[in-house]
N, C-alpha and C positions, 0 to 999 in steps of 0.2 A: 504494500500500500504506500502511496505517496504521502509524505508529511512535509510540512514547513513549520518553522518556528513562529511563535506569535509575533515576534518582531518583524519577520518577513511578511507575514499576513497583514500586519498593520501598515507596512510600507505600501503594499499592493492596494489594500482597501482605501487608503487615503489618496490614491492616484485617480483623480476623476476620469482621466482618459481611459484607464484600465477598466474602471467600473462601467463606463459607457460602451466600451468596445467589446469587452469579453468577460468581465468578472462579477461575481456575486458572493457576498458573505452571508452564510445561513447559520443562525444560532439555533441549536436543537435542544436547548435547556427548557425546562418546564416553566409554566407561566409565572409562578412566584419568583423563580430565579431571574427571569427576564425582567419582571417588574422591579426587582431590587436594583438591577443595573445591567445595561447592555450597550453595545456599540450603536451609535446613531446611524451607522452605515449598514447595519445588519437587517436581514429579513428574518422573521421569527416563524419557525415551523418546529414545534416541540417533537422530540423523538417519539413520544407516545402517540402522536397523530400523524407521523410521517407517512406510513403506508397508505392512509386514507387521503393524504394531501399531496401525494407524489405528482399529481397532475399540475400542481402549482410550481414545480421545479422546472425551470427552463432548460431546454437542451441547447447545445452549441455554445455554452458558456463554461468558463472555469469556475467551479464552485469551491469556495473555501468553507469548510464545515467546522464549526466551533461549538464547544460545550463549556463546562466549568473547568475541567482539567485535561481533556483530550480523550478520555475513555469512551464515552457515549458517542462522541463525534467520530471516533475511529470505526465504531460499528456501523454508523450511518454512512460514512465514507465508503466502507467496504461494500455495503449493499448498493450504493449508487454506482460504484465502479462495475459491479456485477451486472447492473442494469444498463450499462453503456454510457453513463455520464462521465464527464471530466471532473472528478472530485478529488480534493486534497484535504487531508486532516490537518487542523491547526494544533500542533503539539503544545501541551501546556495550557490550552484553552484560554478562557477569559481571565483566569488567574494571571497567566503570563502576559496576556494582552494588556491588562491593567498595569502590571510591572513595567511593561515596555513603553508606557506613557499613552496608551490608547484611551480616548475619551469614553466615558460612561455616562449614560443618562438613566434616570430612574423614573418610575411611574408613581411613586408614593412619597410620603413625608421623609425627611432626612436626606442625608447625602447618598448618592448612588454608590454602589459597591458590588462586590462579588461575594456570594455566600460561600 
């Protein structure tokens, strides 16, 4: 399986031309994790809903798949690769994304963060 570091994913995701031309960051954490803090550049499709929402995942784009630490996103990445998608796991997940300086926005009171 293909993996990139969170710092590499952050650099790609922040590149507007990359996003417009070919890339998409997909966060597969569950709703409460997303609400606590997520990248403003990400699309949210929780792992628990992924199989029923696979039709929302675009083909022909490089997909960066992220979760909290990289374990769940590795499983989703593997399934996407098996289905013919161009998917890459973000090693270290949102924990390392945050450490690399990636922006986080939250949906609730208090500062955004990663659980």
